N, C-alpha and C positions, 0 to 999 in steps of 0.2 A: 942180777939181770943186767942186760946191756941197754944203754939208753942212746937212741939216735936223736940228736937235737939239731933242728934246722931253724935259723933265725933270719928274719927279714934284714937285708943288707942296709936298710935305712935305720934300723934300730941300734941304739947304743948299748943294748944288753949283751952281756957275754954268756957263754954256756953256764958258767957258775951261777950267774944271776938267775937264769931260767930254772936251774935245779933248786935254788933257794926259794923261788916263787912256788914251786910244786911242794916243797917241804912245808911252807906256810899254808898252802891250799887245804891241807888235811884238817886244820883246826881254826883257820881264820877266814875272813871274807864274808860278804853278804850273799846268801843263797838266793839264786833266781829260780823260781819254779819249785816243784815238790821234790826234785832229785830222785824220783823213783827209778828212772832209767839211766839217763846221763846226769851228771852233776855239773851245774854251772854256778860259778861264784864270781863276784867282783872284788878285786883286791887293789889297794893303793900301793903303787911301786914307784919310788922316786918322785912322788907328788903327782903321779898320773894314774888314772883309773884303768885297770886292765880286766878284761873278761876272760876267764879261764874255763874251758869246757873239758870235762873228763868223760871220755867215752867208756861205757861199761866193757868189761872183759868179754870178748865174744865166746860163743860155744866152741867146743874142741875142734870141730871141722873148720870153722872160720879162723881159728887160731893158726891153723896150718896154712889156710888160703891166704890170710893177710901176711903171713910170714914170708911166703914165697911167690904168690901169684897175683895178689890184688893190692892196690894202694889202700892204706888205712883211711878211715874216715877223717882223721886229723890231717893227714897229708892232702887229701882231696879238698878239704875245707880251705886249707892254706893256698893251694894252687888255684882253686876256683875263685878265691877272693882276688888274686892277681888278675885272672882272666876277666872277671867282671869289671875291674878298674880299667883294664885296657879297652873294654867295650863301652866305657863311660856310664856304667851302672854302679850306683853307690852301694857300698857295704862297709862295715867297720874295718879299719885298716888291719891287715894281718901282721902279727908280731913274731910268732914262732909256732912250731909244733914239735911234740916230743913223742917218741914211740919206745916202749919197753918190750924187749924180746928176751926169751930164755931158750937157748938151744934151737930146737926146730919149731917153736911155737911163739905166737904173737900174744902179748898180754894187754897192757893198758896203753892208751894214747891220750894226748892232751892237745887242744888247740887254743892258742892265746891270741887275742885281738884287742884292739883299743875299745874301751867302753864308750859308747856315744850317748849323748843326751837326746831324748826323743819325747814326744808328747802323747802318743797313743800308738796302738797297733790296729790292724784290720779287725782283730777280735773285738775291740771296743766298739767298732761300727755295728757288729752283730748284736751287741748287748744294748746299745743305746741309739735309737733312731733320732733322738732329739739333740745329738751333739751339734755344736755350731759348725756351719759349713758342711753338714753331713753329705748332701748330694754333690757338692763341689768336690769333696774329697773322693767320693765314690767314682766320679767321672774321671778325675785326675788319676786315680789308681788304675782305672781301666786303660787309660792312655799309656800309663807306665807298663802295664802288662803287655799291651800291644807292642811297645818298643822292645820288650824282652823277646817277643816272638819274631819281630822283624830283624833283630840282631842274632837270631839263631840260638837263643838261650831257652832251653827247656828246663825250667825249674821244677823238679819232680815233687818237691815238698812245698808247693805254692799253697800254703794253708794259712789260716787267720793269724797265727802267732809269729809267722816268719817274715813279715814285713813291718818294719818300724817306720813310723810316720812323724816327721818333724814339721810343725806348722810355723810359718813365718808370714804373719799377716794374711795376705791372700795367696801365698805361695806355699806349696807342699812338697816336701822332699821325702823320698822313699828309699829305705835301706833294706837290702836282703840279708837275712841271717839264717843259720842252720843250713849251710851250703853244701854238705857232703854228697847230696844226690842231685846231679845235674847232667844234662847232655847238651852238646853244642852241635847243632845241625839245622837244616831247613825244616820247618814245621809245616805240615799240611793242615788243612782246615779242621779236620777232626781232632788232631793233636792240640791245636790252639783252643778249641772249645772244651776239650777234656781237661785242659790245664786250669779251668775255672772251677772244676767239680768240687774240690775240697773247700772252697772258700765260703760258700753259703748255701743253705737250702731255702732261704727266704725269697719269696716271689718278688717282692719290691726291689730287692738288691739285684736279683738276676735281670729284672726289667731294666734297671738303670744301666747295668753293665752291658747288656746286649744292645741297648739303644746306642750307647756311646761307641761300642766296638764297631757297630754297623756304619758309623760315620767315617771310620778309619779304614775299613776293609770292604772295598767296593765289589769284590768278587762274589759276595753273597748278600742276599737281601736281609733286612732286619728280622723278618719272620723266620728265615732259615737259621740265622744266628741264635735267635731266641729259642727256637725249637731244640737246637743242639745243646745249648747251655742247660736248659731244663732237663733234657734227657740224661746228660752225663752227671748233673748234680743229683738227680733222683737215683741214678744207678749207683753212685758212690755212697749216698746216704743209706740206701737199702743194704748194700754190701757191708757197710760199717755196722749197721744195726745187727745184722746176722752174726758178724764176727764177735761183737760185744756179748750177744746172747750166748754164743758158743762158749766163750771164755768164762762167763758167769756160771754156766751150767757145769762145765767140766774142770775148771781150774779154780773153783771156789776155795780150795784148800790152801792156795798160795797166800801167805801172809803179806800184807802191805807194810812198807816201811813206816815207822811211826814218825 
């Protein structure tokens, strides 16, 4: 297979170093998550912690599409990380991406970034309402999301696990991860509200976010913002539940990775 390797110009790694990292990836490193779809590991390289994400091999139709017509998820992650940095939005620093192709088909790809230290994710806020500074973090996160919208960043995977939170006394930093699905454009009101849909089904969280967003977005009343947030959250959760029920009924035979 042919390997296409693109490295951040600020990195000291050579192509041979990147290939060696991927050789180690198969048997070394700390696994992040369950690895059922994409596999993410943290490896130490030259005294530095790197995050390596291996995207699963796409189906045969997408193997052709990614080979000739579409940018790979790894390439998009790399390029979007640059774009976010240009817009002053934090994300782990991109290091490299690698794509393997064979003839007319696209196979596997990898995205490498620097591993950052963080204290929690938005998902932790879902699980524990008693976290220190809970409401302050919620409100600051809402202001962060508003800034994304104002800068024309439509983060399509704006879900609980994709924002890392670093706590510095009374200051909170937010880092976006899982970057491969984004649009850069002017967002209308409905798109802004729908962007909150994946985050939480919990009323108290939607109440805080709608209240804070209304202070920043004078074009709509708090009642209108709250109504739309509730609507899109309920719509997403209903759709999600139906999809999960469908998969459970018709794809029960699929064995999960051990």
